[in-house]
C-alpha positions in Angstrom: -79.8 -7.7 -0.6 -78.9 -7.5 3.1 -77.0 -10.5 4.4 -79.4 -10.9 7.3 -82.3 -11.0 4.9 -80.9 -13.8 2.8 -82.6 -17.2 2.9 -81.0 -19.9 4.9 -78.5 -22.4 3.3 -81.1 -25.1 3.3 -83.5 -22.9 1.5 -80.9 -21.7 -1.0 -80.2 -25.4 -1.9 -83.9 -26.0 -2.4 -84.2 -22.9 -4.6 -81.2 -24.0 -6.7 -82.7 -27.4 -7.3 -86.0 -25.8 -8.3 -84.2 -23.6 -10.8 -82.3 -26.6 -12.2 -85.6 -28.5 -12.7 -87.1 -25.5 -14.4 -84.2 -25.2 -16.7 -84.5 -28.9 -17.7 -88.2 -28.4 -18.4 -87.5 -25.4 -20.5 -85.2 -27.4 -22.8 -88.1 -29.4 -24.1 -90.6 -26.4 -24.1 -91.1 -24.0 -27.0 -88.6 -21.1 -27.1 -89.5 -18.0 -25.1 -89.4 -14.4 -26.4 -86.1 -12.6 -26.2 -87.2 -10.3 -23.4 -88.5 -13.0 -21.1 -86.7 -13.1 -17.7 -84.0 -15.7 -17.4 -84.9 -16.5 -13.7 -88.0 -16.3 -11.6 -87.9 -13.6 -8.8 -87.9 -15.1 -5.3 -89.2 -14.2 -1.9 -87.0 -14.4 1.2 -87.9 -14.9 4.9 -85.6 -14.3 7.9 -85.6 -15.9 11.3 -88.6 -15.5 13.6 -87.6 -14.2 17.0 -89.7 -14.3 20.2 -90.2 -11.0 22.0 -88.7 -11.6 25.4 -90.8 -9.1 27.3 -94.1 -10.3 25.7 -93.6 -13.9 24.8 -97.0 -14.1 23.1 -95.6 -12.4 20.1 -92.6 -12.5 17.7 -91.2 -10.7 14.7 -89.7 -11.8 11.4 -88.2 -10.2 8.3 -89.5 -10.9 4.7 -88.4 -9.4 1.4 -88.6 -10.0 -2.4 -85.9 -9.9 -5.0 -88.4 -9.0 -7.8 -87.8 -5.6 -9.3 -90.4 -2.9 -8.3 -92.2 -5.5 -6.1 -92.9 -5.5 -2.4 -94.1 -7.9 0.3 -97.9 -7.7 0.5 -98.8 -10.5 2.9 -97.0 -12.4 5.7 -98.8 -15.1 7.6 -97.6 -17.6 10.3 -98.7 -20.7 12.1 -97.7 -22.1 15.4 -97.1 -25.8 15.3 -96.3 -28.7 17.7 -95.1 -31.5 15.5 -97.7 -31.9 12.8 -100.4 -30.2 14.9 -101.1 -26.6 14.1 -102.0 -24.8 17.3 -102.6 -21.3 15.9 -102.9 -19.6 12.5 -102.0 -15.9 12.2 -103.4 -14.9 8.7 -101.6 -11.5 8.6 -98.6 -10.2 10.5 -98.4 -6.4 10.7 -95.5 -4.3 9.4 -93.3 -3.0 12.2 -93.8 0.7 11.1 -94.3 2.9 8.1 -90.5 3.2 7.8 -89.7 -0.5 8.2 -92.1 -2.6 6.0 -89.7 -5.6 5.8 -90.1 -6.5 9.5 -93.4 -8.0 10.6 -94.8 -8.9 14.0 -97.9 -10.4 15.5 -100.7 -7.8 15.8 -101.8 -6.9 19.3 -105.2 -8.4 18.8 -103.6 -11.7 17.7 -101.2 -12.1 20.6 -100.8 -15.7 21.4 -102.3 -16.9 24.7 -102.9 -20.0 26.7 -106.2 -21.8 26.3 -107.1 -20.8 29.9 -106.6 -17.2 28.9 -108.8 -17.5 25.8 -106.1 -18.4 23.4 -105.2 -21.6 21.5 -101.8 -22.6 23.0 -102.5 -25.6 25.3 -99.5 -25.3 27.6 -96.3 -23.5 28.3 -93.3 -24.7 26.3 -91.5 -24.0 23.0 -93.2 -24.4 19.5 -92.3 -24.3 15.9 -93.1 -21.1 13.8 -93.8 -21.5 10.1 -93.9 -18.3 8.1 -95.4 -17.7 4.6 -94.7 -14.5 2.6 -96.2 -13.2 -0.7 -95.0 -10.3 -2.8 -97.0 -8.0 -5.0 -96.2 -10.1 -8.2 -97.7 -13.2 -6.6 -94.3 -14.8 -5.7 -94.7 -16.8 -2.6 -92.5 -18.7 -0.1 -93.1 -20.7 3.0 -90.3 -21.2 5.5 -90.9 -24.1 7.8 -89.3 -23.9 11.2 -88.5 -20.2 10.7 -88.0 -20.0 14.5 -89.0 -21.3 17.9 -91.7 -19.6 19.9 -90.5 -19.3 23.5 -93.9 -19.6 25.2 -92.6 -19.9 28.7 -92.9 -17.9 31.9 -90.5 -14.9 32.2 -89.1 -14.7 35.7 -89.5 -11.5 37.6 -88.0 -10.5 41.0 -90.1 -7.9 42.9 -90.1 -6.3 46.3 -86.5 -7.3 46.9 -85.2 -5.6 50.0 -83.1 -6.1 53.1 -85.2 -4.6 55.8 -84.2 -1.7 58.1 -81.5 -2.5 60.7 -81.8 -0.8 64.0 -79.9 -0.1 67.2 -81.4 -3.2 68.9 -81.5 -5.4 65.8 -78.4 -4.8 63.6 -79.3 -7.3 60.9 -80.2 -7.2 57.3 -82.8 -9.8 56.1 -82.9 -10.3 52.3 -86.5 -10.8 51.2 -88.6 -10.6 48.1 -91.0 -12.3 45.7 -90.2 -14.4 42.7 -92.9 -14.5 40.0 -93.4 -15.6 36.4 -95.0 -13.5 33.7 -97.3 -15.5 31.5 -97.0 -15.1 27.7 -99.9 -13.3 26.1 -102.0 -12.4 29.1 -99.1 -10.9 31.2 -100.6 -12.5 34.3 -98.2 -12.7 37.3 -98.0 -16.2 38.8 -95.9 -17.3 41.8 -92.9 -19.5 41.3 -92.8 -21.8 44.3 -90.0 -24.1 45.4 -87.4 -22.2 43.4 -83.9 -21.5 44.6 -82.9 -17.9 44.9 -79.2 -17.1 45.4 -78.3 -14.2 47.8 -74.8 -12.7 48.0 -73.4 -9.9 50.1 -71.0 -8.1 47.8 -67.6 -7.4 49.1 -67.9 -9.8 52.0 -64.7 -11.7 52.7 -65.0 -15.5 52.8 -68.7 -15.3 52.8 -70.4 -17.9 50.6 -73.7 -17.2 48.7 -76.8 -18.4 50.4 -79.6 -20.2 48.7 -83.2 -19.4 49.7 -86.2 -21.4 48.5 -89.5 -19.6 47.6 -92.7 -20.4 49.3 -96.0 -21.4 47.7 -96.6 -17.7 47.0 -93.2 -17.1 45.5 -91.9 -15.2 48.6 -88.5 -15.8 50.2 -86.9 -14.5 53.3 -83.3 -15.2 54.3 -81.5 -15.6 57.6 -80.2 -12.4 59.1 -76.9 -10.8 58.1 -75.1 -8.9 60.8 -74.3 -5.4 59.4 -72.0 -2.7 60.8 -73.9 0.2 59.2 -75.3 1.5 55.9 -73.5 0.6 52.7 -73.6 -3.2 52.5 -74.9 -4.3 49.1 -76.9 -7.5 48.7 -77.7 -9.2 45.3 -80.4 -11.8 44.7 -80.4 -13.8 41.5 -82.4 -16.6 39.9 -82.0 -18.6 36.6 -84.0 -21.4 35.1 -84.3 -23.1 31.7 -87.2 -25.6 31.9 -90.4 -26.4 30.1 -92.2 -23.8 32.2 -89.7 -21.1 33.0 -86.9 -19.6 31.0 -84.7 -16.6 31.9 -82.4 -15.0 34.4 -83.3 -12.2 36.8 -81.4 -10.4 39.5 -81.7 -7.4 41.8 -79.5 -5.5 44.2 -80.2 -3.4 47.3 -78.1 -1.4 49.6 -78.5 -1.0 53.3 -79.2 2.7 53.0 -81.8 3.1 55.7 -81.4 2.3 59.4 -83.0 3.2 62.7 -80.3 4.7 65.0 -80.6 5.5 68.7 -80.7 9.3 69.2 -78.6 10.6 72.1 -77.1 13.9 73.2 -73.4 14.9 72.9 -71.3 17.8 74.2 -67.7 18.6 73.3 -65.1 21.3 73.5 -61.4 21.8 72.8 -58.8 23.1 75.3 -57.6 25.8 72.9 -58.7 27.7 69.8 -55.2 28.1 68.4 -52.3 25.7 68.5 -48.9 26.1 67.1 -47.3 23.4 64.9 -46.5 20.4 67.1 -48.7 21.4 70.0 -51.2 18.9 71.4 -54.9 19.7 71.3 -57.3 17.9 73.6 -61.0 17.5 72.6 -63.3 16.3 75.4 -67.0 15.7 75.7 -69.7 13.5 77.0 -72.6 11.3 75.7 -75.9 11.1 77.5 -79.3 9.5 76.8 -82.2 11.9 77.0 -84.7 9.0 76.9 -83.2 7.8 80.2 -83.2 11.1 82.1 -79.7 12.0 80.8 -78.0 8.8 81.9 -74.4 8.5 80.7 -73.6 6.2 77.8 -70.6 4.1 78.5 -68.5 2.0 76.1 -69.7 3.9 73.0 -67.3 4.8 70.1 -66.8 8.5 69.2 -64.9 9.8 66.2 -62.8 12.9 66.8 -61.4 14.6 63.7 -58.9 17.4 63.3 -57.8 18.1 59.8 -56.5 14.9 58.3 -56.3 13.2 61.8 -59.2 11.0 62.8 -59.2 9.2 66.2 -61.9 6.9 67.6 -62.2 6.9 71.4 -64.6 5.1 73.7 -66.7 6.7 76.4 -66.0 5.8 80.0 -68.5 4.8 82.7 -69.6 8.4 83.1 -70.1 8.8 79.3 -67.0 11.0 79.0 -64.4 10.8 76.2 -61.2 12.6 75.4 -58.9 12.6 72.4 -55.4 14.1 72.1 -54.6 15.4 68.6 -51.4 16.9 67.2 -51.5 20.3 65.6 -49.7 20.2 62.2 -49.5 23.4 60.2 -50.9 22.9 56.7 -53.6 25.1 55.3 -53.4 27.4 58.3 -56.9 26.9 59.6 -58.7 23.8 60.8 -61.9 22.8 62.5 -62.2 20.0 65.0 -65.3 17.9 64.8 -67.0 15.1 66.8 -69.3 12.5 65.2 -70.6 9.2 66.2 -68.4 6.2 65.7 -71.4 3.9 65.5 -73.9 4.3 62.7 -76.6 3.0 65.0 -75.9 5.8 67.5 -76.9 9.2 66.3 -76.2 12.8 67.6 -75.7 16.2 66.0 -72.3 16.8 64.6 -70.2 18.9 67.0 -67.4 21.2 65.8 -65.4 24.3 66.7 -62.7 26.5 65.2 -59.0 25.6 65.8 -56.4 27.6 64.0 -52.9 26.1 63.3 -50.8 29.1 62.1 -48.2 28.5 59.4 -44.6 29.1 60.4 -43.7 32.6 59.3 -40.6 34.3 58.1 -39.8 38.0 58.7 -36.9 39.4 56.6 -35.4 42.8 57.1 -35.1 44.6 53.7 -33.6 47.9 54.9 -33.4 50.1 58.0 -32.3 53.7 58.4 -32.2 56.6 60.9 -32.6 60.0 59.3 -30.9 63.2 60.5 -34.3 64.5 61.7 -34.7 61.5 64.0 -37.0 59.2 62.0 -36.5 55.5 62.1 -37.6 53.8 58.8 -37.7 50.0 58.5 -39.0 47.8 55.7 -39.6 44.1 56.1 -41.0 41.2 54.1 -43.5 38.8 55.9 -44.5 35.5 54.4 -45.3 31.9 55.3 -41.9 30.1 55.7 -42.8 26.9 53.8 -45.8 28.1 51.8 -44.5 31.3 50.1 -47.6 31.7 47.9 -50.1 31.2 50.8 -53.0 33.7 50.8 -52.8 35.8 53.9 -55.2 38.5 55.3 -53.8 41.8 56.6 -51.0 41.0 59.1 -49.6 43.4 61.7 -46.0 43.8 62.7 -44.5 46.1 65.4 -41.1 47.9 65.8 -39.4 47.1 69.1 -36.3 48.7 70.8 -34.0 47.2 73.3 -34.4 49.0 76.6 -32.8 48.0 79.9 -32.2 44.4 78.6 -35.7 43.9 77.3 -37.7 44.8 74.2 -40.2 47.6 74.3 -42.7 48.5 71.5 -42.0 51.7 69.7 -45.0 53.8 68.8 -45.3 54.2 65.1 -45.9 57.3 63.1 -46.8 55.5 59.9 -47.3 51.9 58.5 -47.4 51.3 54.7 -48.1 47.8 53.3 -47.6 46.9 49.6 -46.6 44.0 47.5 -43.0 45.0 48.1 -43.3 44.6 51.9 -44.2 46.5 55.0 -42.6 49.9 55.9 -42.7 51.2 59.4 -41.7 54.8 60.5 -41.2 56.0 64.0 -39.3 58.7 66.0 -36.0 57.6 67.5 -32.6 58.6 68.5 -30.9 55.3 67.7 -30.2 52.0 69.4 -30.9 48.3 68.9 -34.1 47.5 67.1 -36.0 44.6 65.7 -39.4 44.0 63.9 -41.7 41.4 65.3 -44.9 39.7 64.1 -47.2 38.4 66.8 -49.0 35.1 66.3 -52.3 35.2 64.4 -54.6 32.4 63.3 -52.7 32.4 60.0 -49.1 33.0 60.9 -47.0 32.1 63.9 -44.7 34.5 65.7 -41.5 35.6 64.0 -38.9 38.4 64.3 -36.1 39.9 62.3 -32.5 39.8 63.6 -31.5 42.6 65.9 -30.0 45.6 64.2 -28.4 48.8 65.4 -29.1 52.3 64.1 -26.7 55.0 65.2 -26.5 58.8 64.9 -24.8 61.3 67.2 -26.5 64.4 68.8 -24.7 67.8 68.6 -24.9 70.9 70.8 -23.6 74.4 71.2 -22.0 75.3 74.6 -20.6 78.5 76.1 -22.6 80.8 73.8 -21.7 84.5 74.2 -22.6 87.5 72.0 -20.9 90.9 72.4 -20.1 93.6 72.8 -23.1 94.5 74.8 -24.6 97.0 74.2 -23.4 97.5 70.6 -23.6 100.6 68.5 -26.1 100.5 65.6 -24.2 99.3 62.5 -21.4 97.9 64.6 -20.4 94.2 64.6 -21.6 91.6 67.0 -19.3 88.7 67.6 -20.9 85.4 68.8 -18.7 82.6 70.2 -19.3 79.1 71.5 -18.2 75.5 71.3 -19.6 72.7 69.0 -19.8 69.3 70.6 -21.2 65.9 69.7 -22.1 62.9 71.8 -19.6 60.1 70.9 -18.6 56.9 72.6 -20.8 57.8 75.6 -19.4 61.3 76.2 -19.7 64.8 74.9 -16.6 65.6 72.8 -15.5 68.6 70.6 -16.9 68.4 67.1 -14.4 70.1 64.8 -14.5 71.3 61.2 -18.3 71.2 61.1 -20.4 73.9 59.4 -22.3 76.3 61.6 -24.6 79.2 61.1 -25.2 82.5 63.0 -28.9 83.4 63.4 -30.7 86.5 64.7 -34.2 87.0 65.9 -35.3 90.7 66.2 -37.1 91.8 69.3 -40.8 91.1 69.1 -40.5 88.5 66.3 -40.6 84.7 66.2 -38.6 84.3 63.0 -35.0 83.5 62.8 -32.7 85.0 60.1 -29.4 83.5 59.0 -26.7 86.2 59.4 -23.4 84.4 58.8 -22.0 80.9 58.2 -18.7 79.3 59.0 -17.0 76.3 60.4 -15.8 75.2 63.8 -12.1 74.9 64.4 -10.6 71.5 64.8 -11.1 71.9 68.5 -14.8 72.7 68.0 -14.4 76.5 68.7 -16.9 78.7 66.9 -16.7 82.5 66.3 -19.0 84.3 63.9 -19.8 88.0 63.5 -22.4 90.2 61.8 -23.6 93.8 61.8 -26.1 94.7 64.4 -29.1 96.8 63.2 -31.7 96.3 66.0 -32.2 94.8 69.4 -32.6 91.0 69.4 -31.3 87.6 70.3 -28.3 85.9 68.7 -27.7 82.1 68.5 -25.4 79.5 66.8 -26.5 76.2 65.5 -25.0 73.2 63.7 -25.8 74.1 60.0 -26.3 70.6 58.5 -26.2 67.0 59.5 -24.2 64.3 57.8 -24.6 60.5 57.8 -23.3 60.3 61.4 -25.1 63.1 63.1 -28.6 64.5 63.7 -29.6 68.0 62.8 -28.4 70.0 65.7 -30.8 72.0 67.9 -30.1 75.7 68.3 -28.1 76.8 71.2 -30.3 76.9 74.2 -32.0 80.3 74.7 -29.5 82.4 72.7 -27.9 85.7 73.9 -29.8 89.0 73.8 -27.9 92.1 72.6 -29.1 95.7 73.0 -28.4 98.1 70.1 -27.9 101.8 70.8 
């Protein structure tokens, strides 16, 4: 049997005595048959408990220890001393699944005499319970419980009012009532103390309010600074009429602000790390023909910075904020610093670029006059920052300043940015101009050097020349070195011929210049045409050489 369904200790002692008396009587009675039970099955009754919501009813548990038996009837009576105030002939099972718990049927709910019941007054009363099982075993438990037939307190309509611009106070108010057992009637609880406490208030003692004849109460005003304050009202009583504790909490979530007009702007849309940004604006009152609002707090925010400033006599305000590179993009905003003063939120874009880093990966100047540079661009202190497409430019030092070089090609990849341009050498750098995401940066200056070459003193002869005879072409090979044209010796050269009426050049002979840069090459002449010499191939120090200017025409006869 469940422990909570066992009879009380007093009842167990009574049952033990009854069993002992039965055993004594049996010793003088005729012997029983061998299959007669040694003990008599008993019925058990638990404690009767008042329903706190509807105090005109209660429930109680009952059971039987007899095999294959069940509780068939449970009755109760309500008693004050020896006077029975109410008889309940049959309690109802709680449900089809719980037939060991019984409660007062709805039609038998206990009520005051004035409500058509039999209970003369509010108070507490004894509950006696009798239970019978299907074998006729029966038990009555006197004082199985106490019926709490008192008013249940209820707090309704508790609120704090609506603070406004011209009355910034919360006023706790509400109604304290009692719910009658049985009828459920709501009756006022006059002259009762209700405690009101503002939660979180420092050194603020609870206030005690006394209900009126109708159970209403209204407290003295509490000055509030805006929405969010929480007030709690509580009441507790344990008397012959009222029993219970009730409380309620309300927040100052609604208020009536004064609606005004605000304007604001920032002195820049982009600020570098450490620069000052000034946000300025004005407050006016449309209800007063646009009159300025003086001495009003305004909150100006920029990223993690928040400043509260006060408008001057003309309604104007100004806040100086420091740009600090973080996420790379911010937005300034202006809001009211007084919850009782309302205007539309103002905002605007303000970019704070991250400091950037531009590293030179490689640079070269090809023999055909192509400058190729590869760089890596990233945020200096946030290497994994997400960046949109960024633009860099190639610059060359000209006359003591830097001049942008027109690009032939730009290729961006995860490996970096590659730039290509035409050039004949000099001092270069790559520069990234400031964007909303990255501040300006540049590589260190670097020099790319190759030397130009040329053919001078070109001469072809003899002239004219017999068909099948040899033409000898002479000239000098020079390169521009250390600021002057100098002889370029031991370099490969080629003799080229262009027949009369053609645009194509044909290689006729190859050779090398002497150590002094002298060139002499010859080839058979087969037709009229132009002869020229050119530097045959460039090396790591020289450009491809242009052909000798014009060439020399030779007539073949």
